[in-house]
C-alpha positions, 0 to 999 in steps of 0.5 A: 510823293506826299501831300505834307511839307514840313514847316521851317522852325521859324515859320513854326515859331511864328505860327505858335505865336500867332495862335497865342497872340490871337486871343490876347489881340481881342483884349489889348489894342497892341497898336496903342501900346508903348514901345516898352509895353510891346516889349514886355508883351513880346518877352511874356510870349517868348518866355511862354514858348520857351517853357512850353515848346510843344505848343509849336509842334501842336501848332505845326501838326494842326496846320499840317492837318488843314493843309492836307485836308484842303489839298484833298478836298481840292483834288477831290474837286478836280477829279470830279470835274474831269471824271469823264475825261478820265474814264471815257476819253475815247482812245486811252487803253482799257484793261483789267475788268471793263465792267468792274465796279472800280476804276483805277486810272494810271498816268505813267512814262515807261521811263519813269523808275517809280512806274516801273516799280508800280507796274507789278503792284498794279498788275497784282491789285487788278489780277488779284481783285477781279473786279477792277477797271484799269485805264492807262494814260500815256503821259511821257514827260521824261524826254524824247525816249519817254515820247518815243516809246509812248508813240510806239505803244500807241501806234501798236494799239491803232495797228494791232489792237488792245492785246498787242498793246498790252503785250508792248506795254508790259515789254516797254515798262521793263526795257532796258537801256535807251529805246531806239528804232532798232530796239523797238523793231526787235521788240515788235518782232519778238511779239510777232507783230508787224514792225514796219507797220507799227513804226511807220504809224508812229508819225500818225497825227492821231498819236500826237493828238492823244498825247496832247489831250492827256497832257492837257488833262493832266494840266487840269488835274495839276499832275506833274510827275508819274505815276499819278493814279485816280482810284475811285474818285481819289486822286493819288500823287506818287507810288503806292504798293498793291497792299495799300491800294487793296485797303483803299479799294475795300474802304470804297466798296464799303462806303458804297454798301 
């Protein structure tokens, strides 16, 4: 994912034209121009753009930079407004170092290919750093299989606790094939967990409430895809490799010092 969307050529040309015309409008009343004068003025602008096409790229780059800055500012405001729900909702699993100086929140879906790709990167970052608090937000958005696996993971935590949840989380993120009751039962039994108790707990209204609250939070943050991270107070939309997140962690700590 990326914050920027490249403008089509027509829009870029129109933008460049607008940037050029704006100063001229202060000196000329275009509304009082004759048709011939407007045609001549337009021809001059066109000729300038043809002779100086780099102006279009400059204008596009400037607009993209402004759009990125505006979007980042909006995301920062959204994180600030929802920080309590992000860091302390009362039900999301917390791992890594619970007393870490930096919190990493991940909205994830077990059936999401990029979440699966990100999983070892997140593990590398958290275990290698040793001072990061990790919060997992169960955000199943890719259909019934996603909902099924999230319900199973949350039910495991309700039945068997945090350590069992982490084991199941790690197993589900690499689970091949479509999950069903049989595969989930075998997964639980392979981890020496009470499969019957976990499967029975999956219909608990508390699980539905947790998933609903997380979905509502995602809507507040304008999150529509996975994985989405909140690192410190910065919203990161999409997959990021561990080395990039390590750089961001170092930057956060440097700014605080």
